[in-house]
VOSEMAR-65699 format. One record per residue (C-alpha): residue number from 1; x, y, z. Coordinates in pm, whole numbers, plus 50000, padded with zeros to 5 digits. Example, Ala and Ser with C-alpha at 12.3 -4.5 7.8 and 13.67 -1.06 7.14 Angstrom:
<sites>
+-----+-------+-------+-------+
| num |     u |     v |     w |
+-----+-------+-------+-------+
|   1 | 51230 | 49550 | 50780 |
|   2 | 51367 | 49894 | 50714 |
+-----+-------+-------+-------+
</sites>
This chain:
<sites>
+-----+-------+-------+-------+
| num |     u |     v |     w |
+-----+-------+-------+-------+
|   1 | 49991 | 50001 | 50032 |
|   2 | 50139 | 50384 | 49910 |
|   3 | 50273 | 50552 | 50195 |
|   4 | 50169 | 50900 | 50249 |
|   5 | 50405 | 51205 | 50292 |
|   6 | 50343 | 51581 | 50324 |
|   7 | 50673 | 51779 | 50231 |
|   8 | 50633 | 52162 | 50254 |
|   9 | 50863 | 52396 | 50113 |
|  10 | 50885 | 52724 | 50270 |
|  11 | 51145 | 52991 | 50085 |
|  12 | 51179 | 53394 | 50072 |
|  13 | 50929 | 53381 | 49792 |
|  14 | 50709 | 53088 | 49822 |
|  15 | 50495 | 52800 | 49976 |
|  16 | 50459 | 52450 | 49816 |
|  17 | 50284 | 52160 | 49965 |
|  18 | 50358 | 51837 | 49785 |
|  19 | 50142 | 51580 | 49866 |
|  20 | 50300 | 51246 | 49774 |
|  21 | 50232 | 50848 | 49760 |
|  22 | 50537 | 50622 | 49787 |
|  23 | 50558 | 50274 | 49694 |
|  24 | 50572 | 50245 | 49305 |
|  25 | 50852 | 50304 | 49073 |
|  26 | 50807 | 50699 | 49056 |
|  27 | 50560 | 50849 | 49367 |
|  28 | 50241 | 51020 | 49279 |
|  29 | 50285 | 51368 | 49371 |
|  30 | 50026 | 51678 | 49418 |
|  31 | 50149 | 51995 | 49384 |
|  32 | 50011 | 52343 | 49598 |
|  33 | 50211 | 52652 | 49580 |
|  34 | 50112 | 53024 | 49642 |
|  35 | 50343 | 53342 | 49670 |
|  36 | 50461 | 53416 | 50042 |
|  37 | 50281 | 53624 | 50262 |
|  38 | 50474 | 53929 | 50449 |
|  39 | 50495 | 53703 | 50778 |
|  40 | 50803 | 53579 | 50931 |
|  41 | 50732 | 53408 | 51188 |
|  42 | 50781 | 53004 | 51069 |
|  43 | 50475 | 52874 | 51276 |
|  44 | 50202 | 53052 | 51097 |
|  45 | 50393 | 52951 | 50763 |
|  46 | 50363 | 52607 | 50862 |
|  47 | 50033 | 52639 | 50893 |
|  48 | 49968 | 52873 | 50586 |
|  49 | 50091 | 52597 | 50386 |
|  50 | 49952 | 52300 | 50586 |
|  51 | 49605 | 52439 | 50416 |
|  52 | 49698 | 52456 | 50094 |
|  53 | 49568 | 52170 | 50021 |
|  54 | 49228 | 51997 | 50188 |
|  55 | 49352 | 51664 | 50284 |
|  56 | 49475 | 51593 | 50575 |
|  57 | 49814 | 51507 | 50670 |
|  58 | 50038 | 51223 | 50760 |
|  59 | 50389 | 51241 | 50779 |
|  60 | 50531 | 51559 | 50740 |
|  61 | 50884 | 51703 | 50632 |
|  62 | 50972 | 52048 | 50631 |
|  63 | 51247 | 52192 | 50420 |
|  64 | 51265 | 52593 | 50489 |
|  65 | 51570 | 52854 | 50418 |
|  66 | 51460 | 52957 | 50770 |
|  67 | 51698 | 52699 | 50874 |
|  68 | 52108 | 52820 | 50913 |
|  69 | 52337 | 52574 | 50718 |
|  70 | 52655 | 52556 | 50760 |
|  71 | 52963 | 52344 | 50655 |
|  72 | 53199 | 52390 | 50965 |
|  73 | 53572 | 52230 | 51064 |
|  74 | 53632 | 52153 | 51414 |
|  75 | 53993 | 52092 | 51481 |
|  76 | 54179 | 51736 | 51466 |
|  77 | 54130 | 51514 | 51760 |
|  78 | 53843 | 51721 | 51949 |
|  79 | 53562 | 51520 | 51796 |
|  80 | 53706 | 51229 | 51872 |
|  81 | 53542 | 51001 | 52103 |
|  82 | 53197 | 51265 | 52096 |
|  83 | 52843 | 51159 | 52023 |
|  84 | 52676 | 51322 | 51721 |
|  85 | 52447 | 51567 | 51994 |
|  86 | 52801 | 51678 | 52125 |
|  87 | 52935 | 51790 | 51817 |
|  88 | 52633 | 51949 | 51710 |
|  89 | 52645 | 52169 | 52059 |
|  90 | 52963 | 52244 | 51989 |
|  91 | 52959 | 52353 | 51688 |
|  92 | 52645 | 52550 | 51790 |
|  93 | 52843 | 52819 | 51961 |
|  94 | 53096 | 52831 | 51668 |
|  95 | 52829 | 52924 | 51480 |
|  96 | 52655 | 53147 | 51688 |
|  97 | 52782 | 53467 | 51555 |
|  98 | 52719 | 53408 | 51162 |
|  99 | 52375 | 53217 | 51257 |
| 100 | 52236 | 53495 | 51490 |
| 101 | 52095 | 53156 | 51724 |
| 102 | 52195 | 53136 | 52054 |
| 103 | 52364 | 52823 | 52138 |
| 104 | 52155 | 52781 | 52447 |
| 105 | 51824 | 52839 | 52251 |
| 106 | 51935 | 52612 | 51908 |
| 107 | 51855 | 52324 | 51825 |
| 108 | 52081 | 52185 | 51599 |
| 109 | 52259 | 51876 | 51425 |
| 110 | 52518 | 51772 | 51155 |
| 111 | 52694 | 51495 | 50944 |
| 112 | 53078 | 51469 | 50908 |
| 113 | 53134 | 51517 | 50548 |
| 114 | 53449 | 51301 | 50364 |
| 115 | 53781 | 51441 | 50488 |
| 116 | 53990 | 51637 | 50243 |
| 117 | 54144 | 51860 | 50485 |
| 118 | 54395 | 51794 | 50794 |
| 119 | 54046 | 51936 | 50986 |
| 120 | 53765 | 51734 | 51014 |
| 121 | 53436 | 51892 | 50821 |
| 122 | 53044 | 51920 | 50940 |
| 123 | 52745 | 52002 | 50789 |
| 124 | 52532 | 52195 | 51022 |
| 125 | 52246 | 52296 | 51046 |
| 126 | 52041 | 52484 | 51329 |
| 127 | 51682 | 52672 | 51402 |
| 128 | 51608 | 52832 | 51724 |
| 129 | 51465 | 52550 | 52016 |
| 130 | 51166 | 52733 | 52073 |
| 131 | 51043 | 52700 | 51785 |
| 132 | 51015 | 52321 | 51743 |
| 133 | 50704 | 52246 | 51995 |
| 134 | 50507 | 52535 | 51799 |
| 135 | 50617 | 52354 | 51493 |
| 136 | 50490 | 51999 | 51633 |
| 137 | 50147 | 52202 | 51789 |
| 138 | 50081 | 52337 | 51398 |
| 139 | 50133 | 52015 | 51276 |
| 140 | 49975 | 51768 | 51510 |
| 141 | 49652 | 52001 | 51489 |
| 142 | 49597 | 51990 | 51107 |
| 143 | 49623 | 51573 | 51178 |
| 144 | 49999 | 51502 | 51081 |
| 145 | 50274 | 51413 | 51259 |
| 146 | 50643 | 51630 | 51186 |
| 147 | 50925 | 51421 | 51142 |
| 148 | 51206 | 51615 | 51063 |
| 149 | 51325 | 51975 | 50970 |
| 150 | 51580 | 52036 | 50749 |
| 151 | 51725 | 52336 | 50473 |
| 152 | 51583 | 52258 | 50116 |
| 153 | 51952 | 52244 | 49992 |
| 154 | 52157 | 51968 | 49911 |
| 155 | 51946 | 51641 | 49790 |
| 156 | 52198 | 51446 | 49726 |
| 157 | 52102 | 51273 | 49407 |
| 158 | 52124 | 51394 | 49042 |
| 159 | 51775 | 51620 | 48905 |
| 160 | 51831 | 51472 | 48590 |
| 161 | 51630 | 51255 | 48453 |
| 162 | 51903 | 51059 | 48338 |
| 163 | 52193 | 51128 | 48536 |
| 164 | 52520 | 50973 | 48520 |
| 165 | 52755 | 50804 | 48755 |
| 166 | 52971 | 51147 | 48897 |
| 167 | 52783 | 51449 | 48894 |
| 168 | 52784 | 51826 | 49071 |
| 169 | 52538 | 52085 | 49150 |
| 170 | 52515 | 52434 | 49244 |
| 171 | 52208 | 52537 | 49439 |
| 172 | 52107 | 52924 | 49434 |
| 173 | 51900 | 52952 | 49775 |
| 174 | 51808 | 53318 | 49913 |
| 175 | 52065 | 53341 | 50170 |
| 176 | 52353 | 53073 | 50065 |
| 177 | 52468 | 52881 | 49766 |
| 178 | 52552 | 52534 | 49815 |
| 179 | 52761 | 52302 | 49611 |
| 180 | 52762 | 51932 | 49554 |
| 181 | 52967 | 51672 | 49429 |
| 182 | 52913 | 51287 | 49427 |
| 183 | 53120 | 50993 | 49212 |
| 184 | 52938 | 50692 | 49155 |
| 185 | 52853 | 50508 | 49460 |
| 186 | 53123 | 50746 | 49688 |
| 187 | 53008 | 50981 | 49957 |
| 188 | 52879 | 51275 | 49906 |
| 189 | 53056 | 51643 | 49932 |
| 190 | 52936 | 51865 | 50047 |
| 191 | 53034 | 52256 | 50075 |
| 192 | 52800 | 52586 | 50201 |
| 193 | 52897 | 52946 | 50083 |
| 194 | 52699 | 53181 | 50308 |
| 195 | 52594 | 53438 | 50108 |
| 196 | 52347 | 53634 | 49836 |
| 197 | 52359 | 53432 | 49541 |
| 198 | 52357 | 53808 | 49347 |
| 199 | 52716 | 53877 | 49483 |
| 200 | 52886 | 53693 | 49225 |
| 201 | 53242 | 53655 | 49453 |
| 202 | 53096 | 53307 | 49536 |
| 203 | 53202 | 53164 | 49248 |
| 204 | 53574 | 53201 | 49286 |
| 205 | 53471 | 52994 | 49621 |
| 206 | 53282 | 52696 | 49392 |
| 207 | 53515 | 52683 | 49119 |
| 208 | 53825 | 52627 | 49372 |
| 209 | 53613 | 52367 | 49560 |
| 210 | 53518 | 52184 | 49278 |
| 211 | 53853 | 52222 | 49110 |
| 212 | 53969 | 51955 | 49371 |
| 213 | 53798 | 51687 | 49161 |
| 214 | 53763 | 51530 | 48843 |
| 215 | 53570 | 51698 | 48613 |
| 216 | 53238 | 51532 | 48608 |
| 217 | 53022 | 51380 | 48338 |
| 218 | 52693 | 51596 | 48440 |
| 219 | 52691 | 51952 | 48601 |
| 220 | 52417 | 52081 | 48684 |
| 221 | 52258 | 52385 | 48840 |
| 222 | 51983 | 52455 | 49059 |
| 223 | 51754 | 52839 | 49128 |
| 224 | 51597 | 52778 | 49423 |
| 225 | 51533 | 53167 | 49444 |
| 226 | 51368 | 53361 | 49212 |
| 227 | 51639 | 53633 | 49313 |
| 228 | 51914 | 53455 | 49196 |
| 229 | 51812 | 53362 | 48832 |
| 230 | 52092 | 53469 | 48599 |
| 231 | 52351 | 53427 | 48862 |
| 232 | 52454 | 53083 | 48783 |
| 233 | 52773 | 52955 | 48708 |
| 234 | 52894 | 52935 | 48332 |
| 235 | 52952 | 52533 | 48318 |
| 236 | 52970 | 52335 | 47974 |
| 237 | 52705 | 52134 | 47904 |
| 238 | 52536 | 52219 | 48255 |
| 239 | 52168 | 52126 | 48298 |
| 240 | 52019 | 52425 | 48442 |
| 241 | 51695 | 52355 | 48671 |
| 242 | 51430 | 52632 | 48822 |
| 243 | 51226 | 52497 | 49115 |
| 244 | 50961 | 52727 | 48937 |
| 245 | 50983 | 52517 | 48657 |
| 246 | 50662 | 52209 | 48815 |
| 247 | 50837 | 51945 | 48607 |
| 248 | 51183 | 52004 | 48859 |
| 249 | 51010 | 52068 | 49147 |
| 250 | 50804 | 51707 | 49103 |
| 251 | 51106 | 51577 | 49030 |
| 252 | 51308 | 51734 | 49326 |
| 253 | 51019 | 51688 | 49588 |
| 254 | 51025 | 51304 | 49447 |
| 255 | 51369 | 51252 | 49552 |
| 256 | 51351 | 51435 | 49872 |
| 257 | 51065 | 51201 | 49943 |
| 258 | 51278 | 50923 | 49896 |
| 259 | 51570 | 51005 | 50095 |
| 260 | 51387 | 51190 | 50422 |
| 261 | 51280 | 50861 | 50492 |
| 262 | 51580 | 50622 | 50485 |
| 263 | 51754 | 50530 | 50820 |
| 264 | 52072 | 50737 | 50779 |
| 265 | 52026 | 51021 | 50561 |
| 266 | 52303 | 51173 | 50401 |
| 267 | 52137 | 51513 | 50493 |
| 268 | 52175 | 51676 | 50790 |
| 269 | 51796 | 51621 | 50950 |
| 270 | 51647 | 51774 | 51284 |
| 271 | 51380 | 51469 | 51400 |
| 272 | 51151 | 51561 | 51653 |
| 273 | 51218 | 51546 | 52020 |
| 274 | 51121 | 51228 | 52219 |
| 275 | 50795 | 51183 | 52346 |
| 276 | 50849 | 51128 | 52708 |
| 277 | 50586 | 50927 | 52892 |
| 278 | 50249 | 51098 | 53042 |
| 279 | 50195 | 51096 | 53409 |
| 280 | 49841 | 50859 | 53342 |
| 281 | 50153 | 50592 | 53201 |
| 282 | 50331 | 50637 | 53474 |
| 283 | 50103 | 50559 | 53723 |
| 284 | 49940 | 50306 | 53513 |
| 285 | 50277 | 50146 | 53519 |
| 286 | 50320 | 50177 | 53905 |
| 287 | 49973 | 50036 | 53950 |
| 288 | 50072 | 49752 | 53817 |
| 289 | 50398 | 49695 | 53999 |
| 290 | 50137 | 49743 | 54311 |
| 291 | 49933 | 49459 | 54145 |
| 292 | 50200 | 49190 | 54059 |
| 293 | 50328 | 49274 | 54445 |
| 294 | 49978 | 49189 | 54583 |
| 295 | 49940 | 48869 | 54404 |
| 296 | 50257 | 48748 | 54489 |
| 297 | 50197 | 48802 | 54846 |
| 298 | 49876 | 48644 | 54831 |
| 299 | 50023 | 48337 | 54628 |
| 300 | 50289 | 48350 | 54934 |
| 301 | 49969 | 48353 | 55191 |
| 302 | 49780 | 48070 | 55049 |
| 303 | 50095 | 47851 | 55073 |
| 304 | 50190 | 47927 | 55422 |
| 305 | 49845 | 47839 | 55501 |
| 306 | 49859 | 47527 | 55313 |
| 307 | 50156 | 47414 | 55462 |
| 308 | 50032 | 47486 | 55837 |
| 309 | 49729 | 47267 | 55727 |
| 310 | 49920 | 47008 | 55624 |
| 311 | 50148 | 47000 | 55986 |
| 312 | 49800 | 47020 | 56178 |
| 313 | 49714 | 46723 | 55988 |
| 314 | 50019 | 46490 | 56128 |
| 315 | 49958 | 46568 | 56466 |
| 316 | 49597 | 46458 | 56436 |
| 317 | 49748 | 46137 | 56257 |
| 318 | 49980 | 46084 | 56579 |
| 319 | 49691 | 46130 | 56852 |
| 320 | 49549 | 45808 | 56830 |
| 321 | 49253 | 45708 | 57072 |
| 322 | 49368 | 45611 | 57393 |
| 323 | 49232 | 45220 | 57280 |
| 324 | 49582 | 45275 | 57065 |
| 325 | 49806 | 45377 | 57331 |
| 326 | 49695 | 45147 | 57518 |
| 327 | 49770 | 44821 | 57289 |
| 328 | 50137 | 44977 | 57153 |
| 329 | 50268 | 45106 | 57474 |
| 330 | 50570 | 45001 | 57346 |
| 331 | 50571 | 45287 | 57060 |
| 332 | 50376 | 45528 | 57290 |
| 333 | 50720 | 45686 | 57412 |
| 334 | 50861 | 45688 | 57052 |
| 335 | 50555 | 45889 | 56944 |
| 336 | 50553 | 46099 | 57196 |
| 337 | 50898 | 46201 | 57072 |
| 338 | 50772 | 46255 | 56759 |
| 339 | 50485 | 46449 | 56886 |
| 340 | 50732 | 46681 | 57078 |
| 341 | 50990 | 46723 | 56784 |
| 342 | 50705 | 46796 | 56522 |
| 343 | 50491 | 47005 | 56768 |
| 344 | 50832 | 47202 | 56766 |
| 345 | 50851 | 47261 | 56432 |
| 346 | 50509 | 47373 | 56365 |
| 347 | 50583 | 47646 | 56607 |
| 348 | 50893 | 47722 | 56424 |
| 349 | 50722 | 47718 | 56109 |
| 350 | 50448 | 47949 | 56261 |
| 351 | 50702 | 48169 | 56370 |
| 352 | 50901 | 48191 | 56051 |
| 353 | 50545 | 48272 | 55862 |
| 354 | 50422 | 48489 | 56082 |
| 355 | 50782 | 48695 | 56040 |
| 356 | 50743 | 48662 | 55649 |
| 357 | 50428 | 48806 | 55659 |
| 358 | 50481 | 49118 | 55881 |
| 359 | 50786 | 49154 | 55637 |
| 360 | 50555 | 49133 | 55340 |
| 361 | 50331 | 49350 | 55436 |
| 362 | 50597 | 49626 | 55610 |
| 363 | 50729 | 49630 | 55257 |
| 364 | 50412 | 49650 | 55073 |
| 365 | 50373 | 49959 | 55269 |
| 366 | 50665 | 50115 | 55233 |
| 367 | 50740 | 50040 | 54869 |
| 368 | 50328 | 50224 | 54806 |
| 369 | 50367 | 50545 | 55009 |
| 370 | 50727 | 50538 | 54838 |
| 371 | 50556 | 50543 | 54472 |
| 372 | 50247 | 50746 | 54635 |
| 373 | 50504 | 51048 | 54777 |
| 374 | 50655 | 51038 | 54404 |
| 375 | 50304 | 51053 | 54220 |
| 376 | 50187 | 51395 | 54429 |
| 377 | 50483 | 51602 | 54275 |
| 378 | 50368 | 51878 | 54073 |
| 379 | 50466 | 51784 | 53719 |
| 380 | 50492 | 52144 | 53609 |
| 381 | 50799 | 52109 | 53879 |
| 382 | 50963 | 51825 | 53810 |
| 383 | 50941 | 51485 | 53659 |
| 384 | 51030 | 51160 | 53730 |
| 385 | 51232 | 50983 | 53453 |
| 386 | 51288 | 50683 | 53595 |
| 387 | 51326 | 50454 | 53931 |
| 388 | 51561 | 50157 | 53912 |
| 389 | 51695 | 49997 | 54208 |
| 390 | 52091 | 49892 | 54264 |
| 391 | 52297 | 49731 | 54527 |
| 392 | 52335 | 50083 | 54767 |
| 393 | 51943 | 50146 | 54717 |
| 394 | 51677 | 50255 | 54545 |
| 395 | 51766 | 50557 | 54274 |
| 396 | 51544 | 50822 | 54163 |
| 397 | 51641 | 51050 | 53869 |
| 398 | 51442 | 51316 | 53717 |
| 399 | 51434 | 51675 | 53583 |
| 400 | 51326 | 51991 | 53748 |
| 401 | 51284 | 52346 | 53630 |
| 402 | 51476 | 52502 | 53966 |
| 403 | 51764 | 52360 | 54139 |
| 404 | 51588 | 52336 | 54523 |
| 405 | 51250 | 52175 | 54354 |
| 406 | 51460 | 51914 | 54398 |
| 407 | 51584 | 51975 | 54756 |
| 408 | 51270 | 52026 | 54825 |
| 409 | 51141 | 51664 | 54677 |
| 410 | 51437 | 51510 | 54896 |
| 411 | 51365 | 51664 | 55245 |
| 412 | 50976 | 51601 | 55185 |
| 413 | 51026 | 51277 | 55133 |
| 414 | 51304 | 51236 | 55382 |
| 415 | 51008 | 51379 | 55651 |
| 416 | 50747 | 51108 | 55483 |
| 417 | 50981 | 50809 | 55466 |
| 418 | 51189 | 50802 | 55769 |
| 419 | 50921 | 50636 | 56013 |
| 420 | 50954 | 50378 | 55733 |
| 421 | 51328 | 50249 | 55751 |
| 422 | 51392 | 50465 | 55454 |
| 423 | 51692 | 50727 | 55454 |
| 424 | 51705 | 50942 | 55139 |
| 425 | 52015 | 51142 | 55039 |
| 426 | 52082 | 51506 | 54980 |
| 427 | 52008 | 51527 | 54571 |
| 428 | 52256 | 51522 | 54262 |
| 429 | 52231 | 51793 | 54075 |
| 430 | 52267 | 51908 | 53671 |
| 431 | 52220 | 52203 | 53474 |
| 432 | 52145 | 52189 | 53172 |
| 433 | 52147 | 52524 | 53108 |
| 434 | 51902 | 52496 | 52815 |
| 435 | 51756 | 52861 | 52938 |
| 436 | 51973 | 53155 | 53062 |
| 437 | 51940 | 53048 | 53369 |
| 438 | 52103 | 52722 | 53355 |
| 439 | 51724 | 52526 | 53387 |
| 440 | 51621 | 52269 | 53291 |
| 441 | 51795 | 52047 | 53580 |
| 442 | 51926 | 51685 | 53552 |
| 443 | 51863 | 51527 | 53967 |
| 444 | 51931 | 51204 | 54117 |
| 445 | 51831 | 51062 | 54477 |
| 446 | 51925 | 50768 | 54649 |
| 447 | 51696 | 50638 | 54886 |
| 448 | 51863 | 50331 | 55139 |
| 449 | 51703 | 50102 | 55349 |
| 450 | 51822 | 50101 | 55735 |
| 451 | 51668 | 49829 | 55882 |
| 452 | 51852 | 49507 | 55903 |
| 453 | 51681 | 49153 | 55731 |
| 454 | 51457 | 48995 | 55981 |
| 455 | 51409 | 49317 | 56251 |
| 456 | 51070 | 49508 | 56074 |
| 457 | 51004 | 49719 | 56260 |
| 458 | 50639 | 49755 | 56381 |
| 459 | 50451 | 49998 | 56104 |
| 460 | 50319 | 50357 | 56251 |
| 461 | 50022 | 50402 | 56365 |
| 462 | 49880 | 50612 | 56054 |
| 463 | 50034 | 50356 | 55821 |
| 464 | 49832 | 50053 | 55989 |
| 465 | 49494 | 50256 | 55895 |
| 466 | 49359 | 50182 | 55536 |
| 467 | 49366 | 50552 | 55366 |
| 468 | 49122 | 50603 | 55027 |
| 469 | 49376 | 50751 | 54796 |
| 470 | 49064 | 50987 | 54690 |
| 471 | 49119 | 51132 | 55056 |
| 472 | 49521 | 51186 | 55081 |
| 473 | 49628 | 51488 | 55123 |
| 474 | 49784 | 51694 | 54828 |
| 475 | 50135 | 51775 | 54840 |
| 476 | 50177 | 52179 | 54945 |
| 477 | 50302 | 52420 | 54628 |
| 478 | 50644 | 52428 | 54666 |
| 479 | 50767 | 52803 | 54720 |
| 480 | 50829 | 52993 | 54395 |
| 481 | 51067 | 53202 | 54391 |
+-----+-------+-------+-------+
</sites>
């Protein structure tokens, strides 16, 4: 069955919506476009582009020249051992003076390029992080899901119908000139020049960069901006493509549709943020854990009761009528000793069963109160991300808007859990510096069991009483600055 995909192209001159159905040899493409209105807000432009077609989108790919892109270098060895996210964050600081996007409000991605110089090169793309949530909301309100955001430059395939193995292309966009080169199945070489195409100073830079390769079989020029018409490179036997031509933009959109869904893209695409677990899901998981523990406790109780009944039945069999004791006086002493031994065993078993039941009930109450205390936290100030068990205790990890919120959570848990034999350590906090004040803050708490095995204290009177969860007091509002 064909898979639907919607591509939105937003440039300085036009808004284009392309609805494609993939699965066949040539994707079915429906195009609708209009001139760009005098609006600078990107989410509003996306909303206008989605309304160009009355059908509800499914998966949406946004290609916009509002995203800033460039090829940047990093000192040799500096990127060694760094994850892709860390490389993108480091490049955001280097790009801040040129892109005008603060590194602390940057949503960025990068791809390593084939190494042709001493320093490694990266293809870098970024937008303001504050825009992503609004863009995802606008697309979801239209009925679709945003699968990526990218600059429209850099389609890694030739646009020509019968492209040879070796090709190169110059793409002219309102704010940049992008040079591409590929030989057969080799890697894609990319060079970005941040300048207006009408400023012909870029041509010398492009010719110098292309000069490091052998002459290609095909040279292309793609005009992505009306302001760049007539300012392309003079390339011999070159194919000229203008996105204002419907046939060209259809082939171009089809190429993007097939490339954007690949697992390892050759163009830096900003993917949507991972979905966090909803509070209702957390409560459901906590409830299932509680039910599982209850089933285990009930099963163990029935097993212990059956063992006690079997022991009592054995005792009854040993107490034969007095007539049999008179007839078997020789066995009376031996049976009496056996009876005494079994009674001692029964008493020890009963004591063990009682201690086990108390311990299980105590632990069930403690874990239930711990989960209740965590569920009472204000989700607008902090979010519990993970609860795991280690040898040293129970580790709770989460994220908060303010550093004092984690301290207040630790203080409240320490007060509520101290009567249960649980000790709460001071939280470890780490500022993520997404916002100017250092927020959000990652925190980690360690809860240790201070009771000894076999020494189960009596639960407090308040813990013995059955409390309806609906009547439980709400956590007091945390003090705001």
